[in-house]
C-alpha positions as protocol buffer text, in pm:
chain_id: "A"
residue {
  index: 1
  type: MET
  ca { x: 18094 y: 9208 z: 6950 }
}
residue {
  index: 2
  type: THR
  ca { x: 18048 y: 9442 z: 6650 }
}
residue {
  index: 3
  type: CYS
  ca { x: 17896 y: 9446 z: 6323 }
}
residue {
  index: 4
  type: HIS
  ca { x: 18234 y: 9430 z: 6118 }
}
residue {
  index: 5
  type: GLU
  ca { x: 18051 y: 9407 z: 5782 }
}
residue {
  index: 6
  type: ILE
  ca { x: 17851 y: 9721 z: 5833 }
}
residue {
  index: 7
  type: GLU
  ca { x: 18148 y: 9898 z: 5962 }
}
residue {
  index: 8
  type: ALA
  ca { x: 18350 y: 9781 z: 5659 }
}
residue {
  index: 9
  type: LEU
  ca { x: 18085 y: 9875 z: 5408 }
}
residue {
  index: 10
  type: ARG
  ca { x: 18082 y: 10231 z: 5576 }
}
residue {
  index: 11
  type: LEU
  ca { x: 18436 y: 10255 z: 5558 }
}
residue {
  index: 12
  type: GLY
  ca { x: 18442 y: 10161 z: 5174 }
}
residue {
  index: 13
  type: LEU
  ca { x: 18154 y: 10397 z: 5105 }
}
residue {
  index: 14
  type: THR
  ca { x: 18367 y: 10685 z: 5251 }
}
residue {
  index: 15
  type: THR
  ca { x: 18603 y: 10624 z: 4962 }
}
residue {
  index: 16
  type: VAL
  ca { x: 18343 y: 10533 z: 4696 }
}
residue {
  index: 17
  type: LEU
  ca { x: 18121 y: 10848 z: 4766 }
}
residue {
  index: 18
  type: GLY
  ca { x: 18417 y: 11077 z: 4846 }
}
residue {
  index: 19
  type: THR
  ca { x: 18289 y: 11124 z: 5213 }
}
residue {
  index: 20
  type: THR
  ca { x: 18497 y: 11351 z: 5417 }
}
residue {
  index: 21
  type: ASP
  ca { x: 18356 y: 11261 z: 5773 }
}
residue {
  index: 22
  type: ARG
  ca { x: 18688 y: 11160 z: 5943 }
}
residue {
  index: 23
  type: ALA
  ca { x: 18518 y: 11082 z: 6274 }
}
residue {
  index: 24
  type: ALA
  ca { x: 18308 y: 10804 z: 6103 }
}
residue {
  index: 25
  type: GLU
  ca { x: 18619 y: 10697 z: 5912 }
}
residue {
  index: 26
  type: GLU
  ca { x: 18822 y: 10678 z: 6247 }
}
residue {
  index: 27
  type: HIS
  ca { x: 18529 y: 10510 z: 6430 }
}
residue {
  index: 28
  type: ALA
  ca { x: 18502 y: 10227 z: 6164 }
}
residue {
  index: 29
  type: ARG
  ca { x: 18874 y: 10181 z: 6169 }
}
residue {
  index: 30
  type: GLN
  ca { x: 18875 y: 10125 z: 6541 }
}
residue {
  index: 31
  type: GLU
  ca { x: 18588 y: 9875 z: 6539 }
}
residue {
  index: 32
  type: LEU
  ca { x: 18756 y: 9703 z: 6258 }
}
residue {
  index: 33
  type: GLU
  ca { x: 19101 y: 9684 z: 6447 }
}
residue {
  index: 34
  type: GLY
  ca { x: 19218 y: 9315 z: 6446 }
}
residue {
  index: 35
  type: HIS
  ca { x: 18953 y: 9223 z: 6165 }
}
residue {
  index: 36
  type: MET
  ca { x: 19107 y: 9356 z: 5865 }
}
residue {
  index: 37
  type: GLU
  ca { x: 19125 y: 9037 z: 5644 }
}
residue {
  index: 38
  type: GLY
  ca { x: 18915 y: 8870 z: 5390 }
}
residue {
  index: 39
  type: PRO
  ca { x: 18597 y: 9046 z: 5257 }
}
residue {
  index: 40
  type: ILE
  ca { x: 18607 y: 9281 z: 5563 }
}
residue {
  index: 41
  type: ALA
  ca { x: 18914 y: 9423 z: 5458 }
}
residue {
  index: 42
  type: GLY
  ca { x: 18800 y: 9406 z: 5078 }
}
residue {
  index: 43
  type: MET
  ca { x: 18500 y: 9619 z: 5169 }
}
residue {
  index: 44
  type: ALA
  ca { x: 18697 y: 9858 z: 5377 }
}
residue {
  index: 45
  type: ASP
  ca { x: 18946 y: 9911 z: 5108 }
}
residue {
  index: 46
  type: ALA
  ca { x: 18705 y: 9907 z: 4808 }
}
residue {
  index: 47
  type: GLU
  ca { x: 18719 y: 10167 z: 4570 }
}
residue {
  index: 48
  type: SER
  ca { x: 18408 y: 10112 z: 4347 }
}
residue {
  index: 49
  type: LEU
  ca { x: 18043 y: 9994 z: 4434 }
}
residue {
  index: 50
  type: ASP
  ca { x: 18120 y: 9704 z: 4199 }
}
residue {
  index: 51
  type: GLU
  ca { x: 18400 y: 9591 z: 4457 }
}
residue {
  index: 52
  type: LEU
  ca { x: 18171 y: 9687 z: 4742 }
}
residue {
  index: 53
  type: GLN
  ca { x: 17919 y: 9439 z: 4620 }
}
residue {
  index: 54
  type: ARG
  ca { x: 18151 y: 9178 z: 4545 }
}
residue {
  index: 55
  type: HIS
  ca { x: 18317 y: 9189 z: 4896 }
}
residue {
  index: 56
  type: LEU
  ca { x: 17986 y: 9224 z: 5072 }
}
residue {
  index: 57
  type: ASP
  ca { x: 17860 y: 8921 z: 4886 }
}
residue {
  index: 58
  type: ALA
  ca { x: 18158 y: 8716 z: 5033 }
}
residue {
  index: 59
  type: ALA
  ca { x: 18104 y: 8846 z: 5381 }
}
residue {
  index: 60
  type: LEU
  ca { x: 17743 y: 8744 z: 5372 }
}
residue {
  index: 61
  type: VAL
  ca { x: 17849 y: 8393 z: 5296 }
}
residue {
  index: 62
  type: ASP
  ca { x: 18108 y: 8388 z: 5587 }
}
residue {
  index: 63
  type: LEU
  ca { x: 17822 y: 8535 z: 5821 }
}
residue {
  index: 64
  type: GLU
  ca { x: 17576 y: 8271 z: 5699 }
}
residue {
  index: 65
  type: GLU
  ca { x: 17818 y: 8011 z: 5787 }
}
residue {
  index: 66
  type: LEU
  ca { x: 17895 y: 8181 z: 6137 }
}
residue {
  index: 67
  type: VAL
  ca { x: 17522 y: 8173 z: 6201 }
}
residue {
  index: 68
  type: ALA
  ca { x: 17478 y: 7817 z: 6094 }
}
residue {
  index: 69
  type: GLU
  ca { x: 17759 y: 7706 z: 6312 }
}
residue {
  index: 70
  type: THR
  ca { x: 17620 y: 7866 z: 6619 }
}
residue {
  index: 71
  type: ASP
  ca { x: 17406 y: 7674 z: 6860 }
}
residue {
  index: 72
  type: ALA
  ca { x: 17061 y: 7832 z: 6914 }
}
residue {
  index: 73
  type: ASP
  ca { x: 17137 y: 7827 z: 7288 }
}
residue {
  index: 74
  type: ASP
  ca { x: 17463 y: 8022 z: 7239 }
}
residue {
  index: 75
  type: PRO
  ca { x: 17415 y: 8382 z: 7368 }
}
residue {
  index: 76
  type: ALA
  ca { x: 17565 y: 8507 z: 7055 }
}
residue {
  index: 77
  type: TYR
  ca { x: 17307 y: 8350 z: 6839 }
}
residue {
  index: 78
  type: ASP
  ca { x: 17039 y: 8610 z: 6826 }
}
residue {
  index: 79
  type: TYR
  ca { x: 17298 y: 8881 z: 6786 }
}
residue {
  index: 80
  type: ARG
  ca { x: 17459 y: 8703 z: 6488 }
}
residue {
  index: 81
  type: ARG
  ca { x: 17110 y: 8632 z: 6333 }
}
residue {
  index: 82
  type: GLY
  ca { x: 17044 y: 8995 z: 6395 }
}
residue {
  index: 83
  type: ARG
  ca { x: 17372 y: 9090 z: 6211 }
}
residue {
  index: 84
  type: LEU
  ca { x: 17277 y: 8854 z: 5903 }
}
residue {
  index: 85
  type: VAL
  ca { x: 16943 y: 9045 z: 5859 }
}
residue {
  index: 86
  type: ALA
  ca { x: 17119 y: 9392 z: 5886 }
}
residue {
  index: 87
  type: VAL
  ca { x: 17396 y: 9295 z: 5645 }
}
residue {
  index: 88
  type: ARG
  ca { x: 17143 y: 9144 z: 5386 }
}
residue {
  index: 89
  type: ASP
  ca { x: 16933 y: 9467 z: 5433 }
}
residue {
  index: 90
  type: ALA
  ca { x: 17257 y: 9670 z: 5370 }
}
residue {
  index: 91
  type: GLU
  ca { x: 17325 y: 9446 z: 5047 }
}
residue {
  index: 92
  type: ARG
  ca { x: 16974 y: 9549 z: 4906 }
}
residue {
  index: 93
  type: SER
  ca { x: 17034 y: 9922 z: 4986 }
}
residue {
  index: 94
  type: LEU
  ca { x: 17373 y: 9889 z: 4819 }
}
residue {
  index: 95
  type: ALA
  ca { x: 17225 y: 9739 z: 4500 }
}
residue {
  index: 96
  type: ARG
  ca { x: 16972 y: 10018 z: 4498 }
}
residue {
  index: 97
  type: LEU
  ca { x: 17263 y: 10268 z: 4502 }
}
residue {
  index: 98
  type: ALA
  ca { x: 17452 y: 10099 z: 4229 }
}
residue {
  index: 99
  type: THR
  ca { x: 17130 y: 10098 z: 4015 }
}
residue {
  index: 100
  type: LEU
  ca { x: 17058 y: 10457 z: 4086 }
}
residue {
  index: 101
  type: GLY
  ca { x: 17414 y: 10536 z: 3974 }
}
residue {
  index: 102
  type: GLU
  ca { x: 17370 y: 10348 z: 3660 }
}
residue {
  index: 103
  type: THR
  ca { x: 17029 y: 10511 z: 3569 }
}
residue {
  index: 104
  type: PHE
  ca { x: 17194 y: 10848 z: 3646 }
}
residue {
  index: 105
  type: PHE
  ca { x: 17471 y: 10767 z: 3410 }
}
residue {
  index: 106
  type: ASP
  ca { x: 17221 y: 10645 z: 3146 }
}
residue {
  index: 107
  type: ASP
  ca { x: 17003 y: 10952 z: 3190 }
}
residue {
  index: 108
  type: LEU
  ca { x: 17300 y: 11175 z: 3113 }
}
residue {
  index: 109
  type: GLY
  ca { x: 17372 y: 11006 z: 2796 }
}
residue {
  index: 110
  type: GLU
  ca { x: 16997 y: 11055 z: 2685 }
}
residue {
  index: 111
  type: THR
  ca { x: 17037 y: 11405 z: 2789 }
}
residue {
  index: 112
  type: HIS
  ca { x: 17336 y: 11464 z: 2589 }
}
residue {
  index: 113
  type: ASP
  ca { x: 17181 y: 11294 z: 2283 }
}
residue {
  index: 114
  type: SER
  ca { x: 16864 y: 11507 z: 2307 }
}
residue {
  index: 115
  type: LEU
  ca { x: 17056 y: 11829 z: 2345 }
}
residue {
  index: 116
  type: HIS
  ca { x: 17226 y: 11752 z: 2022 }
}
residue {
  index: 117
  type: ASP
  ca { x: 16899 y: 11646 z: 1862 }
}
residue {
  index: 118
  type: ALA
  ca { x: 16739 y: 11977 z: 1955 }
}
residue {
  index: 119
  type: PHE
  ca { x: 17027 y: 12199 z: 1876 }
}
residue {
  index: 120
  type: PRO
  ca { x: 17225 y: 12017 z: 1585 }
}
residue {
  index: 121
  type: VAL
  ca { x: 17554 y: 12220 z: 1561 }
}
residue {
  index: 122
  type: GLU
  ca { x: 17870 y: 12098 z: 1413 }
}
residue {
  index: 123
  type: GLU
  ca { x: 18189 y: 12212 z: 1584 }
}
């Protein structure tokens, strides 16, 4: 078993953040081999934080259904529950990353305005 949601999220982040860690990218692709469909494929191929969040939400729904369908005495049950906790944590971290990016964007706008207020120059 593997945590496809986490690997797909990592793979998507390599694109979104411009990461050039080829070893991590190749590892993620190997882990996802045969599982690149639905929200997993969406996360792996995402080109924006918004896309990552949307596909991660869908993957969480799928994972919650999988956990709900698993009998408590199934050997995979605890692992699946652990995956769910890890993916929910990743969802919160991704939301913080998106918020930080939006805040940085807004701060740059304020800095730009402050610069023009301090040094009113007509060009």
